[in-house]
Phi, psi and omega in degrees: 000132184295148179288143177304146181290122181231103186236166178141175183219180184296328186265020186268206187298333179300310181296322180295322180292318182294325189304321183249024190269346183063048185300134180293142179304135177087353179264125178305131188300318182289324176298317180299315180297320180294317178299314179301318181295319180294329179277337186283342182061024181276170182284351182267002185300304183293317176302321180297314180295319178296321179294321178297312180296321181295324181271344178220068187295346179271005180273108178294325180295317179301313182294323179293318179294324176295320177297321179297320184281336188237004188300334178293342180260348180264148172281172187298325182294316179293316179301313180299316181299314183292323179287328175296316178296317180299318180294317179302314181290326179294324179301327180280345184265319180153173185294321181298315181296319177298318180296318178297315181296320179295320176300318177296319177304312180298316184294316182291342175262014175058032174268072193290321178294318178295323176298314180298315178300319180295321181297324178302314179291322181298312181291336175294327179270324183229081185301139174059028179293114189294316178302324178293331179299336179296344182263002185300335179300345180299328181298316179282326180292342179296336181078009182251126184299322179294320177294319179299316180295319178297319179296319178298316180294319179297318179299316178298315181298315182291327177295323177296317179298317183293324180087169186290349180281348182268102179297318180303317181290324174295324178295315179292333180280338189308321182289349181291137179306137185306328184295339183259359184285138171291151182294132178217134180285152171081160179287156177274097179228155175292162177302333180273356181101356179281150176291155181289156176259155172287169182282063177229118182248148182256355186253144172053225183269001187274114180226139178275175180289155178251155173076023178286000000 
């Protein structure tokens, strides 16, 4: 089955998004832009991800995030093909990338408890990793109260590690009742000045927790 058309270039929307994003030091610029786009619920999310994959087809993380955002629109054969390619490319990049792709594989196959278990280990190795944060909804999607509580606590812990400069972590923390929030200076706003969104996504397989 042919691979979905993924086109775009270096000077496209990816670069424009990164340019004004206030990317945190040490965070890959394109990953940061993709996370921001997935959280913004804007119409440029899928074009941005497709452009990233098109201009960097060897990025397993890029392909995995596109699969995460669009798996609801792909049939099983295409999803499997794209995740196999993503894993192959991630193996050449490093352990973190392999871990992210595996987490996406579990999430897109609705293995929510396994996704949650995997995230605990992932964050132990790579604290406050923002692309992995996109999978946090698995704790609530598991339907298990203990998992939901664990997910809430993990989110709070990782947000503290990330610090107040990380809009994605503040956004994921936002649904937590104010009395339980760790102290953080300044208002919770996006780098562009927009207020944060809750962990609820409308695209593909990405869904936030319910009942926060």
